[in-house]
C-alpha positions as a LaTeX table, in Angstrom:
\begin{tabular}{lrrr}
\hline
Residue & $x$ (\AA) & $y$ (\AA) & $z$ (\AA) \\
\hline
Lys1 & 10.81 & 30.11 & 16.03 \\
Arg2 & 11.63 & 26.43 & 16.52 \\
Ala3 & 14.25 & 25.08 & 14.12 \\
Leu4 & 13.19 & 22.25 & 11.84 \\
Pro5 & 14.87 & 18.86 & 12.52 \\
Glu6 & 17.54 & 17.50 & 10.20 \\
Val7 & 15.50 & 14.34 & 9.65 \\
Phe8 & 11.78 & 13.74 & 10.08 \\
Leu9 & 9.12 & 11.34 & 8.86 \\
Glu10 & 5.71 & 12.40 & 7.58 \\
Ala11 & 2.61 & 10.30 & 6.82 \\
Lys12 & 0.45 & 11.64 & 4.00 \\
Ile13 & $-3.01$ & 10.32 & 3.07 \\
Asp14 & $-4.83$ & 10.97 & $-0.17$ \\
Gln15 & $-8.22$ & 11.40 & 1.57 \\
Asp16 & $-9.42$ & 11.51 & 5.16 \\
Ser17 & $-13.16$ & 10.89 & 4.65 \\
Val18 & $-14.16$ & 7.70 & 2.83 \\
Tyr19 & $-16.78$ & 4.98 & 2.61 \\
Arg20 & $-16.26$ & 1.56 & 4.12 \\
Phe21 & $-14.06$ & $-0.65$ & 1.87 \\
Glu22 & $-12.90$ & 2.40 & $-0.14$ \\
Met23 & $-9.10$ & 2.52 & $-0.52$ \\
Val24 & $-6.99$ & 5.14 & 1.23 \\
Thr25 & $-3.37$ & 5.54 & 0.13 \\
Val26 & $-0.81$ & 6.33 & 2.84 \\
Ser27 & 2.67 & 7.52 & 1.83 \\
Tyr28 & 5.46 & 7.69 & 4.38 \\
Asn29 & 7.90 & 10.41 & 3.30 \\
Leu30 & 11.34 & 10.85 & 4.81 \\
Phe31 & 12.62 & 14.46 & 4.85 \\
Phe32 & 16.35 & 14.96 & 5.38 \\
Lys33 & 18.99 & 17.68 & 4.98 \\
Val34 & 21.90 & 15.48 & 6.04 \\
Asn35 & 23.21 & 12.40 & 4.31 \\
Val36 & 21.12 & 9.27 & 4.95 \\
Ser37 & 22.53 & 5.87 & 4.03 \\
Asn38 & 19.88 & 3.41 & 5.25 \\
Tyr39 & 16.60 & 2.94 & 7.09 \\
Ser40 & 14.61 & 0.17 & 8.77 \\
Phe41 & 11.32 & $-0.28$ & 10.58 \\
Pro42 & 11.80 & $-1.85$ & 14.06 \\
Lys43 & 8.06 & $-2.60$ & 14.33 \\
Leu44 & 5.21 & $-1.93$ & 11.95 \\
Pro45 & 2.06 & $-0.48$ & 13.53 \\
Asn46 & $-1.14$ & $-2.49$ & 13.69 \\
Ala47 & $-3.79$ & $-1.48$ & 11.18 \\
Thr48 & $-6.79$ & $-2.28$ & 13.36 \\
Gly49 & $-10.02$ & $-1.82$ & 11.43 \\
Phe50 & $-8.33$ & $-2.02$ & 8.03 \\
Trp51 & $-7.35$ & $-4.54$ & 5.40 \\
Lys52 & $-3.83$ & $-3.48$ & 4.42 \\
Glu53 & $-1.69$ & $-4.02$ & 1.32 \\
Asp54 & 1.84 & $-2.72$ & 0.71 \\
Phe55 & 2.91 & $-0.99$ & $-2.47$ \\
Lys56 & 6.09 & $-2.36$ & $-4.00$ \\
Leu57 & 8.72 & 0.40 & $-3.94$ \\
Pro58 & 12.19 & 0.45 & $-5.53$ \\
Gln59 & 15.02 & $-0.75$ & $-3.31$ \\
Arg60 & 16.75 & 2.58 & $-3.84$ \\
Pro61 & 14.11 & 5.27 & $-3.23$ \\
Lys62 & 13.79 & 8.15 & $-5.66$ \\
Ile63 & 14.80 & 11.50 & $-4.20$ \\
Arg64 & 13.07 & 14.79 & $-4.85$ \\
Asp65 & 13.55 & 18.34 & $-3.57$ \\
Glu66 & 11.03 & 20.16 & $-1.40$ \\
Ile67 & 11.01 & 23.40 & 0.56 \\
Val68 & 9.62 & 23.18 & 4.11 \\
Gly69 & 9.30 & 26.44 & 6.04 \\
Gly70 & 11.80 & 28.05 & 3.71 \\
Val71 & 14.33 & 25.24 & 4.27 \\
Pro72 & 15.40 & 22.95 & 1.39 \\
Tyr73 & 15.01 & 19.22 & 2.07 \\
Lys74 & 15.61 & 16.02 & 0.18 \\
Val75 & 12.51 & 13.79 & 0.28 \\
Ala76 & 12.12 & 10.04 & $-0.32$ \\
Thr77 & 9.00 & 7.88 & $-0.03$ \\
Ile78 & 10.21 & 4.91 & 2.04 \\
Arg79 & 6.87 & 3.11 & 2.53 \\
Lys80 & 3.48 & 3.22 & 0.86 \\
Ile81 & 0.36 & 1.26 & 1.78 \\
Gly82 & $-3.24$ & 0.91 & 0.67 \\
Leu83 & $-5.81$ & 0.75 & 3.47 \\
Phe84 & $-9.36$ & $-0.54$ & 3.08 \\
Pro85 & $-11.43$ & 0.34 & 6.17 \\
Thr86 & $-13.59$ & $-2.59$ & 7.24 \\
Arg87 & $-15.67$ & $-0.70$ & 9.82 \\
Thr88 & $-17.22$ & 2.72 & 10.12 \\
Gly89 & $-16.64$ & 5.64 & 12.46 \\
Lys90 & $-13.53$ & 7.55 & 13.50 \\
Leu91 & $-10.53$ & 5.27 & 12.86 \\
Thr92 & $-6.92$ & 5.87 & 13.87 \\
Leu93 & $-3.75$ & 4.54 & 12.25 \\
Ala94 & $-0.92$ & 4.32 & 14.75 \\
Pro95 & 2.39 & 6.15 & 14.12 \\
Leu96 & 5.12 & 4.50 & 12.07 \\
Thr97 & 8.65 & 4.56 & 13.52 \\
Ala98 & 11.76 & 4.27 & 11.37 \\
Asp99 & 15.42 & 3.90 & 12.39 \\
Ile100 & 17.40 & 6.17 & 10.08 \\
Thr101 & 21.16 & 5.81 & 9.56 \\
Val102 & 22.52 & 9.37 & 9.36 \\
Glu103 & 26.00 & 10.17 & 8.10 \\
Leu104 & 27.91 & 12.60 & 10.32 \\
Pro105 & 30.34 & 15.07 & 8.71 \\
Arg106 & 34.06 & 14.31 & 8.92 \\
Lys107 & 37.11 & 16.21 & 7.73 \\
Arg108 & 38.25 & 13.36 & 5.49 \\
Arg109 & 36.09 & 11.65 & 2.93 \\
Ser110 & 35.28 & 8.07 & 3.82 \\
Arg111 & 35.51 & 5.13 & 1.42 \\
Arg112 & 32.36 & 3.50 & 2.64 \\
Gly113 & 29.98 & 1.87 & 0.19 \\
Phe114 & 27.40 & 3.86 & $-1.72$ \\
Ser115 & 24.25 & 5.08 & $-0.04$ \\
Ile116 & 20.94 & 3.54 & $-1.03$ \\
Phe117 & 19.84 & 7.14 & $-1.42$ \\
Asp118 & 22.96 & 7.66 & $-3.59$ \\
Asp119 & 22.72 & 11.42 & $-4.04$ \\
Pro120 & 25.89 & 13.37 & $-4.92$ \\
Phe121 & 24.50 & 16.29 & $-2.92$ \\
Phe122 & 25.90 & 14.62 & 0.18 \\
Gly123 & 29.38 & 13.40 & 1.07 \\
Arg124 & 30.42 & 10.32 & 3.07 \\
Ala125 & 30.78 & 10.32 & 6.86 \\
Ala126 & 30.68 & 8.40 & 10.13 \\
Ser127 & 27.16 & 7.27 & 10.99 \\
Glu128 & 24.60 & 7.17 & 13.79 \\
Ile129 & 21.04 & 5.84 & 14.01 \\
Arg130 & 18.16 & 8.20 & 14.73 \\
Ser131 & 14.58 & 7.12 & 15.38 \\
Val132 & 11.84 & 9.22 & 13.82 \\
Ser133 & 8.07 & 8.72 & 13.97 \\
Thr134 & 4.98 & 10.01 & 12.23 \\
Asn135 & 1.93 & 11.44 & 13.91 \\
Lys136 & $-1.27$ & 9.44 & 14.22 \\
Ile137 & $-3.58$ & 9.42 & 11.19 \\
Tyr138 & $-7.30$ & 9.98 & 11.67 \\
Leu139 & $-9.95$ & 8.85 & 9.19 \\
Thr140 & $-13.70$ & 9.27 & 9.06 \\
Val141 & $-15.33$ & 6.19 & 7.54 \\
His142 & $-18.97$ & 6.31 & 6.40 \\
Glu143 & $-21.33$ & 3.40 & 5.84 \\
Leu144 & $-22.06$ & 2.57 & 2.22 \\
Pro145 & $-25.17$ & 4.18 & 0.72 \\
Thr146 & $-28.31$ & 2.07 & 0.87 \\
Ala147 & $-29.98$ & 3.54 & $-2.24$ \\
Gly148 & $-29.78$ & 1.02 & $-5.08$ \\
Lys149 & $-28.00$ & $-1.54$ & $-2.95$ \\
Pro150 & $-28.49$ & $-5.12$ & $-4.30$ \\
Val151 & $-30.09$ & $-7.64$ & $-1.94$ \\
Asn152 & $-27.09$ & $-10.00$ & $-2.17$ \\
Phe153 & $-24.43$ & $-7.26$ & $-1.87$ \\
Lys154 & $-21.41$ & $-8.49$ & 0.14 \\
Gly155 & $-19.09$ & $-5.48$ & 0.08 \\
Asp156 & $-17.44$ & $-5.79$ & $-3.32$ \\
Val157 & $-16.65$ & $-2.09$ & $-3.60$ \\
Gly158 & $-14.88$ & $-1.03$ & $-6.79$ \\
Lys159 & $-15.01$ & $-1.47$ & $-10.56$ \\
Phe160 & $-14.84$ & $-5.07$ & $-11.74$ \\
Lys161 & $-15.15$ & $-7.06$ & $-14.95$ \\
Leu162 & $-16.25$ & $-10.67$ & $-15.30$ \\
Lys163 & $-14.84$ & $-12.86$ & $-18.08$ \\
Val164 & $-15.76$ & $-16.52$ & $-18.72$ \\
Thr165 & $-13.81$ & $-18.79$ & $-21.08$ \\
Tyr166 & $-13.92$ & $-22.56$ & $-21.72$ \\
Asp167 & $-11.57$ & $-24.95$ & $-23.50$ \\
Lys168 & $-14.12$ & $-26.77$ & $-25.73$ \\
Ala169 & $-17.12$ & $-25.75$ & $-27.79$ \\
Glu170 & $-18.38$ & $-29.37$ & $-28.04$ \\
Ile171 & $-17.96$ & $-32.32$ & $-25.67$ \\
Thr172 & $-18.96$ & $-35.97$ & $-25.53$ \\
Gln173 & $-20.33$ & $-37.99$ & $-22.63$ \\
His174 & $-17.81$ & $-38.40$ & $-19.78$ \\
Asp175 & $-15.59$ & $-35.72$ & $-21.35$ \\
Ala176 & $-14.24$ & $-32.92$ & $-19.15$ \\
Leu177 & $-14.97$ & $-29.25$ & $-19.73$ \\
Asn178 & $-12.70$ & $-26.67$ & $-18.12$ \\
Ile179 & $-14.30$ & $-23.31$ & $-17.38$ \\
Glu180 & $-12.19$ & $-20.31$ & $-16.34$ \\
Ile181 & $-13.86$ & $-17.35$ & $-14.66$ \\
Thr182 & $-11.77$ & $-14.21$ & $-14.25$ \\
Ile183 & $-12.85$ & $-11.26$ & $-12.11$ \\
Ser184 & $-10.57$ & $-8.27$ & $-12.60$ \\
Gly185 & $-10.66$ & $-4.61$ & $-11.69$ \\
Thr186 & $-9.87$ & $-2.22$ & $-8.87$ \\
Gly187 & $-11.33$ & $-2.02$ & $-5.39$ \\
Tyr188 & $-11.93$ & $-4.14$ & $-2.31$ \\
Val189 & $-11.20$ & $-7.59$ & $-3.75$ \\
Lys190 & $-10.95$ & $-9.29$ & $-0.35$ \\
Ser191 & $-14.70$ & $-9.92$ & $-0.27$ \\
Ile192 & $-14.87$ & $-11.54$ & $-3.72$ \\
Ser193 & $-15.35$ & $-15.31$ & $-3.70$ \\
Ala194 & $-15.58$ & $-17.87$ & $-6.50$ \\
Pro195 & $-18.98$ & $-17.59$ & $-8.24$ \\
Lys196 & $-21.33$ & $-20.57$ & $-8.14$ \\
Leu197 & $-22.16$ & $-22.11$ & $-11.50$ \\
Thr198 & $-25.64$ & $-23.30$ & $-12.39$ \\
Leu199 & $-25.26$ & $-26.11$ & $-14.96$ \\
Pro200 & $-27.81$ & $-28.42$ & $-16.60$ \\
Ala201 & $-28.61$ & $-31.74$ & $-14.93$ \\
Gly202 & $-26.14$ & $-34.51$ & $-15.67$ \\
Phe203 & $-22.97$ & $-32.49$ & $-15.04$ \\
Glu204 & $-20.66$ & $-33.39$ & $-12.18$ \\
Val205 & $-18.97$ & $-30.26$ & $-10.85$ \\
Phe206 & $-15.65$ & $-30.40$ & $-8.99$ \\
Asp207 & $-14.41$ & $-27.84$ & $-6.45$ \\
Pro208 & $-12.84$ & $-24.86$ & $-8.19$ \\
Met209 & $-9.17$ & $-23.91$ & $-8.07$ \\
Val210 & $-8.96$ & $-20.28$ & $-6.94$ \\
Glu211 & $-5.97$ & $-18.01$ & $-7.60$ \\
Ala212 & $-5.75$ & $-14.39$ & $-6.47$ \\
Arg213 & $-3.28$ & $-11.80$ & $-7.74$ \\
Ile214 & $-3.32$ & $-8.43$ & $-6.02$ \\
Lys215 & $-1.31$ & $-5.50$ & $-7.31$ \\
Leu216 & $-1.42$ & $-1.99$ & $-5.94$ \\
Ser217 & $-0.96$ & 0.88 & $-8.34$ \\
Gly218 & $-1.43$ & 4.62 & $-8.35$ \\
Gln219 & 0.33 & 7.78 & $-7.22$ \\
\hline
\end{tabular}
């Protein structure tokens, strides 16, 4: 039986069969049974066929315990992304490679600075860098259903709310009226554009100011 490595990187997806523009969450989990003090990504893989957004993770990853093949490991999620497939078919996400700084055991305790993984389970040591990579990720992406599809549908997949507010209830001639339109919700927001207003004759409409705020959330 082949022994498990001291450090390895695993890519985990929440679903492998989705519709176009439906979000897939990818978590990159580092498994280690030696002390790890740092990590970096020499080159991030291309996400061809996807719109990609990164989750914001804490600078010091949270550590949990997990048993793999009967062997206890410490596990930390070191990267997490949301992928929105923009085309159909069999899509592949290239492997992610990480350079991991591993602490090597020494007879005497070192006075080096604290580990970003900061777990008392491990002691301090001399270090070396090891490169670890995930396997490729394969996804099956289906075209969106055609039943009930609106004629002007542009790919706004998700759950959204539309809110319209204005700064005045009454105005006089040549007075300005500011209208704020907010579209909020979850889903593929990349396709959403500023809605076009239809106003009575006599109104001069200026180009809108558009602001987008994207925040990824979820497990």
